[in-house]
N, C-alpha and C positions, 0 to 999 in steps of 0.2 A: 722751173728754170734752174739750170746748173750754171754757176758762175765760177770761173777760174781766175782767182785774184793773183795778179802777178804772172800772167799766163805766158809771157815771153813769146816764143815762136809758135805756140799752140800745140806742142807735142802731147802734153797730158790732156789738154782740152779735146783734141782730136781722138785720142785713145778712149776717153770716157764716152764721147759721143758714139763712136763705133761699137764699143762694148754694149752700151745700152740699146743701140739700134739692133744689134744681133740678138739681144734678149727680147726683141719684139716691142720695144718702147720707142717713142718718138720725142726725144728730149729737146726742148729749146735750150741752146747752149750759147754762152757768152763768155768773153774774157776781157780783162782790163790789164794794162801795163803802161809804163811811162815811155817805152820806146816805140816810136812810130815805125821804125824799121822792122822791129820784131813783130809788131801787129800786122804789117803788110804780109809778112811770111805766114803768120797764123791764119790770115784770111785766105791765103792761097791753099794752105794745108786743109782748112775746113771751111769751104765756101758756105756751108749751111749755118755757120756760127755768126754771131755779131760781136765785133771787137771795137773797143774804144780806148783812147788815150785817157788815163785817169790814174790818180794816186789811190792806193788802197785805203788811204785815210779819208777820202771823199768820193765814194762810189756813186756813179750817175744812175742810181736806181731808186725806185720807190720803196718805202718801208714795207717789210714783210713780203717782198716779191721773189725771193730766192728759196728754192727747195733744198738745194745742196750747194754749199760754198766750199771750194777746194783751194787750199793754200799750200803750195809745195815750195819749200825753201825760199819764201818771199816774206817781206815785212808783215808783221801781225798787227792788225787794227781791230782788236776784239770788240770795242764799242761800236764801230762802224759795221762790223760783221753782224753784230746782234741787231742793229737797225734794219738791215736788209734781209736777213734770214727770217722766214715766217716761223711763228710759234710751232713747235714740233718738227721743224726742218733740221737739217744737218750741216755741220761744219767739220771738214776733214783737214787736219793740220799735219803736214809731213815735216818731221824734224830729223836731223842726222843722228845716227847712233854714235856711241862713244868712239868707235874706231872707223868711222866712215872715211874712206880715202886714206887709210893709215899709212900704206906704203908710199903714197905720194908725199904725205906729211913728213915721213922719215927722210926723204930727200930734201924737202924744203927747209926743214928746221933742225938745228943741232939737237934739240930736245923736243920732239913732237909732244903734243898735249892731246888728251882725250876731250871730246866734246861733252859738255855737261848735259845730262838728260834728267828731267824730272817731270812728273805729272803736274800740270798747271791747271788751275781753275780760272775761268774767264767769266766776267759778269754777263748774265743773260744766257749762259750755257751751262749744261750739266755734262761732265765728262762721263762717257759710256764705256770706252774700251780703247785698247791700243793693239795694233798688229805690227809685228816685226818683219822687216824684209831685209834679207842679208844675202850676200853673194860675193863673187869676185869677178872683175872684168879684166879683159886683156886688151890693151891698147897697142896696136901693132905698128904705129908710126909716130914720129915726132909731132906731126900736125894734130893728130887726135889727142895726144898727151897735152899739148898746149891749149887746144880748144877746151878740153875738160877743165884744165887749170883756170882758163880765162873766165869761166862761168861760176867760179867759186869765190867766196870772200877772200881766199888766200891771195888772189891776184892783186888785191889792193894792199895787203899788209905783209907780204913776204919780203924779206931782205933780198937785195940783188944777188947775193951769193947763192941763195936757195933757188932763185929763178934761173940763174945761169946753170946750176947743177941739173935742174929739170930739163932745160933746153938741150942738154947733151944726150939725153936718152933717145934711143930708137924704138924702144918698146917698154911697156910697164904693165905689170899685173898688180892690181890694187883691190882691196876690200871695199865693198859698198854696203851701206846699211843705214836704214832709217826706220823710224816708227811712224805709223799712221794713227794719229790720235783722233778719235771720233767723239764729237760733242753734239748734244742735241739742244736745240733752242728751247728754253723753258716756255711753257705756255703762260701767256699773260694772265694775271689774276683778275 
């Protein structure tokens, strides 16, 4: 089973399911999130998946029932993840790179800061590798700019002046970047 922890509207959940299906596999796919609204959209996007309202800190799954747990920009609950990922299974953790959304941050803050990035060790898992994903996106309208802003942590902690500056933009080109950190569940002794 594949579990998307903090799946939101199921964008990545659906992408994983379809990529694996195209590779000839038939994955059981599930997602959890706190938002009932988002989960309704996820279920429409991927009718083959199972979605449940749950905190990442209390996953409604049996121990060792997950082959791959994916966590993309969501809260981390390493102990709970270790409980549900089977020995030998995988945990993929996406974290923002130092200059993820840098040009947006330059508008939001007088002195933008780089995101801290470091390789972490988590109990029950062994770090295997990290893959970097980088690029630039072009947002061609105010609605898209504000929608992207709204799904970031900056939406909660940006001063009003920064939000007002961003709301004036009609388009924005900004860097995107994140690391996919791969961990393997240790085999129980």
